C-alpha positions as CSV (number, residue, x, y, z in Angstrom):
1,M,0.0,0.0,0.0
2,T,1.4,3.4,-1.0
3,E,2.1,5.7,2.0
4,L,0.2,9.0,2.0
5,P,2.3,12.0,1.5
6,L,2.8,14.1,4.6
7,V,1.1,17.5,4.7
8,S,2.6,20.3,6.9
9,V,-0.1,22.8,8.0
10,V,1.4,26.2,8.9
11,I,-0.6,28.5,11.2
12,P,0.6,32.0,12.0
13,T,-1.1,33.3,15.2
14,H,-1.0,36.4,17.2
15,N,-2.8,36.9,20.7
16,R,-6.0,35.1,19.6
17,P,-6.1,31.9,21.7
18,L,-9.9,31.4,21.5
19,F,-9.8,31.5,17.6
20,L,-6.8,29.5,17.5
21,K,-8.4,26.8,19.5
22,K,-11.4,26.5,17.0
23,T,-8.9,26.5,14.0
24,L,-6.8,23.7,15.4
25,D,-10.0,21.7,16.2
26,S,-11.1,21.9,12.6
27,I,-7.6,20.8,11.3
28,I,-7.3,17.9,13.7
29,K,-10.7,16.7,12.5
30,Q,-9.4,16.3,8.9
31,T,-10.3,12.9,7.1
32,Y,-6.7,13.2,5.9
33,Q,-4.6,12.3,8.9
34,N,-1.0,12.2,7.6
35,I,-0.3,15.7,8.8
36,E,1.9,17.8,11.0
37,I,0.6,21.2,12.3
38,I,3.0,24.0,12.9
39,V,1.8,26.9,15.0
40,V,4.0,30.0,15.0
41,S,3.2,32.6,17.4
42,N,4.1,36.1,16.2
43,G,5.1,37.4,19.7
44,Y,5.5,35.6,22.9
45,N,2.3,34.5,24.3
46,T,1.6,32.1,27.1
47,E,-2.1,31.7,26.2
48,N,-1.3,30.4,22.7
49,R,1.1,27.9,24.1
50,T,-1.5,26.8,26.7
51,V,-4.0,26.2,23.9
52,V,-1.6,23.9,22.1
53,E,-0.7,22.0,25.3
54,I,-4.4,21.4,26.1
55,F,-4.7,19.5,22.8
56,N,-1.8,17.2,23.8
57,N,-1.4,16.1,20.3
58,N,2.1,15.0,19.0
59,K,1.2,16.2,15.5
60,I,1.2,19.8,16.7
61,K,4.5,21.7,16.9
62,Y,4.7,25.1,18.6
63,F,7.1,27.9,17.8
64,E,7.4,31.4,19.0
65,Q,9.2,34.4,17.5
66,K,9.6,38.2,17.9
67,N,6.5,40.0,16.7
68,T,7.1,41.1,13.1
69,G,3.7,42.7,12.7
70,G,2.4,40.5,10.0
71,P,1.9,36.8,9.0
72,A,4.7,36.6,6.4
73,S,7.5,36.0,8.8
74,P,5.8,33.4,10.9
75,R,4.6,31.5,7.7
76,N,8.3,31.5,6.6
77,H,9.3,30.3,10.0
78,G,6.8,27.5,9.8
79,I,7.9,26.5,6.3
80,Q,11.4,26.3,7.5
81,N,10.6,23.9,10.1
82,S,8.2,21.7,8.1
83,L,8.8,18.2,6.5
84,G,5.8,17.7,4.4
85,K,5.7,17.1,0.6
86,Y,2.8,19.5,0.6
87,I,2.5,22.7,2.8
88,A,-0.9,24.1,3.5
89,F,-1.7,27.5,5.2
90,C,-4.5,28.4,7.6
91,D,-4.9,31.7,9.4
92,D,-5.7,31.4,13.1
93,D,-9.2,32.5,12.7
94,D,-10.4,30.5,9.7
95,L,-12.0,27.0,9.7
96,W,-11.6,24.0,7.5
97,E,-14.3,21.6,6.3
98,P,-13.3,18.0,7.2
99,L,-12.7,16.8,3.6
100,K,-10.5,19.7,2.7
101,L,-7.0,18.1,2.7
102,E,-8.2,14.9,1.5
103,Q,-9.7,16.3,-1.7
104,Q,-6.8,18.6,-2.3
105,V,-4.1,15.9,-1.9
106,N,-6.0,13.7,-4.2
107,A,-6.4,16.4,-6.7
108,L,-2.7,17.1,-6.8
109,E,-1.6,13.5,-6.8
110,K,-3.8,12.8,-9.9
111,N,-2.8,16.0,-11.6
112,P,1.0,16.4,-11.2
113,S,1.3,19.3,-13.7
114,Y,-0.4,21.5,-11.0
115,G,1.7,22.7,-8.1
116,L,-0.9,24.5,-6.1
117,C,-4.6,23.8,-5.2
118,F,-7.3,26.0,-3.8
119,S,-11.0,26.1,-3.1
120,K,-14.0,28.3,-2.8
121,M,-14.6,30.0,0.6
122,M,-17.6,30.8,2.8
123,R,-17.3,34.0,5.0
124,F,-18.8,34.0,8.5
125,N,-19.1,36.4,11.5
126,E,-20.9,36.5,14.8
127,D,-24.2,36.9,13.1
128,K,-24.3,34.9,9.8
129,E,-22.5,32.9,7.1
130,W,-22.6,33.7,3.3
131,F,-21.0,32.2,0.2
132,V,-18.4,34.0,-1.9
133,P,-18.8,33.5,-5.7
134,H,-15.7,32.4,-7.7
135,E,-15.2,33.8,-11.2
136,E,-15.1,31.4,-14.0
137,G,-12.0,30.5,-16.0
138,P,-8.5,29.6,-15.0
139,T,-6.6,31.3,-12.2
140,N,-3.4,32.7,-13.7
141,L,-1.2,35.8,-13.6
142,K,-3.3,37.6,-16.0
143,K,-6.5,37.2,-13.8
144,L,-4.6,37.8,-10.5
145,L,-3.3,41.1,-11.7
146,Y,-6.9,42.4,-11.5
147,V,-8.4,40.4,-8.5
148,N,-7.1,37.9,-6.0
149,T,-9.5,35.0,-6.2
150,V,-7.4,32.6,-4.0
151,P,-8.0,32.6,-0.3
152,I,-4.7,31.8,1.3
153,S,-6.3,29.6,4.0
154,S,-7.5,27.3,1.2
155,V,-4.1,26.9,-0.5
156,I,-2.0,23.7,-0.4
157,I,1.3,23.8,-2.4
158,K,4.0,21.5,-3.4
159,R,7.3,22.0,-1.5
160,E,9.3,22.2,-4.7
161,I,7.2,25.3,-5.7
162,L,7.7,26.9,-2.4
163,I,11.5,26.4,-2.8
164,K,11.4,28.1,-6.2
165,V,9.3,31.2,-5.1
166,K,11.4,31.5,-1.8
167,G,8.4,31.7,0.5
168,F,6.5,34.9,1.5
169,C,7.8,38.4,1.1
170,E,8.5,40.1,4.3
171,S,9.1,43.6,2.9
172,K,6.9,46.4,4.1
173,I,6.6,47.6,0.5
174,V,3.6,45.1,-0.1
175,G,1.8,46.3,3.2
176,P,-1.0,43.9,4.0
177,S,-0.8,42.2,0.5
178,E,1.8,39.6,1.3
179,D,-0.7,36.8,0.3
180,Y,-1.4,38.5,-3.0
181,E,2.3,39.0,-3.8
182,F,3.1,35.4,-2.9
183,L,0.3,34.2,-5.3
184,L,1.4,36.4,-8.1
185,R,4.9,34.8,-7.9
186,C,3.5,31.3,-7.6
187,S,1.5,31.9,-10.8
188,S,4.8,32.3,-12.7
189,F,6.0,28.8,-11.7
190,T,3.0,26.6,-11.6
191,K,-0.7,26.1,-12.6
192,F,-3.4,26.5,-10.0
193,Y,-6.0,23.6,-9.5
194,F,-9.3,24.9,-8.3
195,I,-11.8,22.7,-6.5
196,D,-15.3,24.0,-7.0
197,Q,-16.4,23.4,-3.4
198,Y,-16.7,25.5,-0.3
199,L,-13.8,23.9,1.8
200,I,-12.9,26.8,4.1
201,R,-14.8,29.3,6.3
202,Y,-13.2,32.7,6.4
203,W,-13.7,34.8,9.6
204,S,-14.8,38.3,8.5
205,G,-15.2,39.6,11.9
206,N,-18.0,42.0,13.2
207,N,-19.2,44.1,10.2
208,R,-19.5,47.2,12.5
209,T,-15.8,47.2,13.3
210,T,-14.0,45.3,10.5
211,A,-15.7,46.6,7.3
212,I,-13.5,48.6,5.0
213,N,-15.3,52.0,5.3
214,K,-12.4,54.5,5.5
215,I,-10.6,56.2,2.5
216,S,-7.3,55.5,4.4
217,D,-8.0,51.7,4.4
218,Y,-8.4,51.7,0.6
219,Y,-5.2,53.8,0.3
220,I,-3.4,51.2,2.2
221,H,-4.8,48.5,0.0
222,I,-3.9,50.1,-3.3
223,N,-0.4,50.9,-2.1
224,G,0.0,47.2,-1.2
225,V,-1.2,46.2,-4.8
226,Y,1.1,48.7,-6.4
227,G,4.0,47.4,-4.1
228,C,3.3,43.9,-5.5
229,Y,3.5,45.3,-9.0
230,Y,6.8,47.2,-8.3
231,L,8.5,43.8,-7.1
232,L,7.3,42.1,-10.2
233,L,8.9,44.7,-12.2
234,K,12.0,44.8,-10.1
235,N,12.5,41.0,-10.5
236,K,11.8,41.3,-14.2
237,S,8.9,38.8,-13.8
238,I,6.6,40.7,-16.2
239,N,6.5,43.1,-19.2
240,P,5.8,46.5,-17.8
241,F,3.1,47.2,-20.3
242,K,0.9,44.4,-18.9
243,L,0.6,46.3,-15.8
244,I,-0.7,49.4,-17.3
245,I,-4.3,48.4,-17.4
246,P,-4.5,46.6,-14.1
247,S,-2.9,49.7,-12.5
248,L,-5.6,51.9,-14.0
249,Y,-8.3,49.3,-12.9
250,H,-7.2,49.4,-9.3
251,F,-7.0,53.1,-9.2
252,K,-10.4,53.4,-10.7
253,I,-11.7,51.1,-7.8
254,F,-10.0,53.4,-5.3
255,V,-11.5,56.5,-6.7
256,K,-15.0,55.1,-6.9
257,S,-14.9,53.6,-3.4
258,S,-13.5,56.9,-2.0
259,C,-16.1,59.1,-3.8
260,Y,-18.8,56.6,-2.3
261,I,-17.5,56.9,1.2
262,F,-17.3,60.8,0.9
263,L,-20.8,61.2,-0.5
264,N,-22.2,58.7,2.1
265,R,-20.6,60.8,5.0
266,L,-22.4,63.8,3.5
267,G,-25.6,61.9,3.4
268,I,-25.8,61.7,-0.4
269,K,-26.4,58.3,-1.9
């Protein structure tokens, strides 16, 4: 009987022990059991360590590091300490459906020309759950330049591809868009396999406190996107002319969103 390939699940976390417990519980309940779970605390936190110890599961490895302010560094820390043929990522407030890893490993084993697999996601908060539609067609660099359709907590990737892309970018130039920048680079090295099922639940927080409703939030977002484009150009990964229309597209979205917020504050709809 062929031995199932090991999957390393990397979870960056920061001061959210209650969320972390639920996330770990959803991963431990996977039908695919040849896994190691690598929790990397971004900052020293006794509560996170206590959560891991409560599980008393030898599949879970726990690491701590100095707080770097974002998930890129702890993800890279987890990758460096992983042993799996495949590496999967899950944020500390997201949840997996039980069949997630089983379906994804099967897909990649049966389709060796693909190096990364992802799925649809369902968003949830304290009040409700709702489905997020996925655009038709292949996910490639051309599509990703306009919109990121790949939830990072749904991603499982071959180690050999991770070695080629050299993990996540820790530069502040990409701002909060380190997931997006990572996926842009991955799309230059491999094809993405899409599973048309809702295999993860993505925590969206309380709408009253986490909805993007400030112009400054959009400004930070668009700066992160342009930072990703800058790195593509710096690394000579793309023809500069191919970034003109996507850049204008994101600027248009920024202007429209800013105008909407401004008019809404004036009571004009």
